[in-house]
C-alpha positions in Angstrom: -2.0 -0.3 8.7 -2.9 0.5 5.2 -0.5 -0.3 2.3 0.4 1.2 -1.0 -1.6 -1.5 -2.7 -4.8 -0.4 -0.8 -4.2 3.3 -1.3 -6.3 4.0 -4.5 -9.4 2.3 -3.1 -9.1 3.8 0.4 -8.5 7.3 -1.0 -11.4 7.0 -3.4 -13.7 6.0 -0.7 -12.6 8.4 1.9 -12.4 11.5 -0.3 -15.7 10.6 -2.1 -17.4 10.7 1.4 -15.8 13.9 2.2 -16.9 15.6 -1.0 -20.4 14.4 -0.3 -20.1 16.2 3.1 -19.1 19.3 1.3 -22.0 19.2 -0.9 -24.2 19.4 2.3 -22.1 21.7 4.4 -19.7 23.7 2.2 -16.8 25.7 3.5 -17.8 29.4 4.7 -15.3 31.6 3.3 -14.3 34.4 0.9 -13.2 32.2 -2.0 -9.5 33.1 -1.3 -6.5 31.0 -0.5 -7.7 30.1 3.0 -11.0 28.9 1.3 -9.1 26.8 -1.0 -6.9 25.3 1.6 -9.8 24.4 3.8 -11.5 22.6 1.0 -8.3 20.5 0.5 -7.9 19.9 4.1 -11.5 18.6 4.5 -11.3 16.3 1.4 -8.1 14.8 2.3 -8.2 14.9 6.2 -8.6 11.0 6.5 -5.5 9.9 4.8 -2.7 10.7 7.1 -4.7 8.9 9.8 -4.8 5.8 7.5 -0.9 5.7 7.3 -0.4 7.8 4.3 2.1 10.3 5.9 3.0 11.9 2.7 -0.5 13.6 2.3 -0.5 17.0 3.9 -4.1 18.3 3.8 -4.6 22.0 3.5 -0.8 22.6 3.1 0.8 23.9 -0.2 3.3 21.7 -1.9 7.0 22.7 -1.5 8.7 24.8 -4.3 10.3 23.1 -7.3 14.2 23.5 -7.0 15.2 26.8 -8.8 15.7 26.5 -12.5 13.7 23.4 -12.8 10.2 22.7 -14.3 7.4 20.5 -12.8 6.0 18.4 -15.6 3.7 15.4 -15.2 3.0 12.6 -17.8 -0.6 12.0 -18.3 -2.0 8.5 -19.4 -5.3 9.0 -21.0 -7.8 6.3 -20.3 -9.8 6.0 -23.6 -7.2 7.4 -26.1 -4.5 5.1 -24.8 -1.9 7.9 -25.4 0.5 9.7 -23.0 0.6 13.6 -22.9 2.4 16.0 -20.6 1.3 18.9 -18.5 3.4 21.6 -16.9 2.6 23.5 -13.7 4.1 26.3 -11.7 7.3 25.9 -9.6 5.0 26.9 -6.6 7.5 29.4 -5.3 6.5 32.7 -3.5 5.7 34.4 -6.9 3.4 31.5 -7.7 1.5 31.7 -4.2 1.2 35.6 -4.9 -0.2 34.9 -8.4 -2.7 32.6 -7.0 -4.0 35.2 -4.4 -4.5 37.6 -7.4 -6.3 34.9 -9.5 -8.6 34.2 -6.8 -9.7 37.8 -6.5 -11.9 37.1 -9.6 -13.8 34.6 -7.5 -16.1 37.4 -6.4 -19.8 36.2 -6.1 -21.3 39.7 -6.2 -19.7 40.3 -9.6 -19.9 36.8 -11.1 -23.7 36.3 -10.1 -24.6 39.1 -12.4 -23.1 37.3 -15.5 -25.3 35.4 -18.0 -24.5 31.6 -18.3 -22.0 32.0 -21.2 -20.0 34.8 -19.5 -20.2 33.1 -16.2 -18.9 29.8 -17.7 -15.9 31.7 -19.4 -15.1 33.4 -16.1 -15.1 30.1 -14.1 -13.0 28.4 -16.8 -10.4 31.2 -16.5 -10.3 31.1 -12.8 -9.9 27.2 -12.9 -7.3 27.1 -15.5 -4.9 29.7 -14.0 -5.4 28.1 -10.5 -4.7 24.7 -12.1 -1.5 26.0 -13.6 -0.4 27.1 -10.1 -1.4 23.6 -8.9 -0.7 24.6 -5.3 -1.2 21.1 -3.5 1.0 18.1 -3.8 -2.1 15.9 -4.8 -5.8 16.5 -5.1 -5.7 19.7 -7.0 -8.5 18.7 -9.3 -10.9 17.5 -6.7 -10.2 20.7 -4.7 -10.7 23.1 -7.6 -13.9 21.2 -8.7 -15.3 21.7 -5.2 -14.1 25.3 -5.0 -15.7 26.1 -8.2 -18.9 24.3 -7.4 -19.2 26.2 -4.1 -18.4 29.5 -6.0 -21.2 28.6 -8.5 -23.7 27.8 -6.0 -23.1 31.1 -4.2 -23.8 32.8 -7.5 -27.0 30.7 -8.0 -25.4 28.5 -10.6 -24.5 24.9 -10.6 -21.6 23.1 -12.3 -22.3 19.5 -13.0 -18.8 18.2 -12.9 -20.1 14.7 -12.3 -21.3 14.5 -15.8 -17.6 13.9 -17.1 -17.3 10.9 -14.7 -19.7 8.6 -16.4 -17.3 7.0 -18.8 -13.6 6.9 -19.6 -14.0 9.2 -22.6 -15.7 11.9 -20.4 -12.9 11.9 -18.0 -10.4 12.2 -20.8 -12.4 15.0 -22.4 -12.1 17.0 -19.1 -8.4 16.1 -18.7 -7.7 17.3 -22.2 -9.6 20.5 -21.9 -7.8 21.4 -18.7 -4.5 20.5 -19.9 -4.8 22.5 -23.0 -5.5 25.5 -21.0 -2.8 24.8 -18.5 -0.1 24.0 -21.1 -1.0 27.3 -23.0 -0.3 29.1 -19.8 2.8 27.2 -18.8 4.6 27.2 -22.2 6.1 30.8 -22.1 7.4 30.2 -18.6 9.1 26.7 -19.2 12.9 26.7 -18.6 14.0 23.3 -19.9 14.2 22.6 -23.6 13.2 19.0 -23.0 10.1 20.2 -21.0 9.2 22.7 -23.8 9.4 19.9 -26.3 7.1 17.7 -24.3 4.6 20.5 -23.9 4.6 21.5 -27.6 4.2 17.9 -28.5 1.1 17.6 -26.2 -0.4 20.8 -27.6 0.2 19.7 -31.1 -1.6 16.2 -30.6 -4.4 17.6 -28.6 -5.1 20.5 -31.1 -8.7 20.5 -32.4 -10.1 19.3 -28.9 -12.3 21.5 -26.9 -10.7 23.7 -24.1 -12.3 24.4 -20.8 -14.0 27.6 -22.0 -15.9 25.7 -24.6 -16.6 22.7 -22.5 -18.0 24.3 -19.3 -21.3 25.8 -20.8 -22.4 22.1 -21.3 -22.4 21.6 -17.4 -23.2 25.1 -16.0 -26.9 25.9 -15.3 -28.8 28.5 -13.4 -30.2 27.2 -10.2 -34.1 27.6 -10.5 -34.8 26.4 -7.0 -32.8 24.7 -4.1 -34.5 21.6 -2.8 -34.3 20.8 0.9 -32.7 17.6 2.1 -31.2 16.9 -1.2 -27.7 15.4 -1.6 -25.6 14.4 -4.4 -22.2 12.7 -4.7 -20.1 15.0 -6.9 -16.7 13.3 -6.2 -14.5 11.3 -8.5 -10.7 10.7 -8.2 -8.8 12.6 -10.7 
């Protein structure tokens, strides 16, 4: 039986393999909630069998108790500072909001955009869905795969793996995402303490690039599709 000590290495190995499989055999769907759930299910399907019963692949997290906020503390790797990020309560309203957000994930429409407008549209979809944060764990890996599949359907590619080459790259992506998510979350936060944490985070991260300015660096038009090519696009954020 696997132990908590083994969990990080096991999770990294298993999810990395499943993400590589998705690169070769992506989810066939309509880029809606069911599509998102299936990506999460495929990535994390091995963990319950490894003894990690708290993992519920493809199932949304339970709602936060009414009147409370869900705030996570973030430890940046390269900057050695702690920040905070706030997410939705994942109540019925949040689930309905997620369904509306994913209506923008329309390949027929997105494929007509030039790279800059396309990058901005993907950043908006990602940020809004990231604020909802529908799964108990693995939202980042799920959303990266979701947007990668969406981009490929539109004859684009998103080279998310470029941010995993060093600690500073991972932090640049964390910061960009958290700037967007906290800006969305701030007007909805109920607790004074949580609001103070998010305002503090926005203040110390001010001047960094948000997701809209970051994504054009890794979004490219697909000029051709090679046969039999595989790439490992997974990393454990």
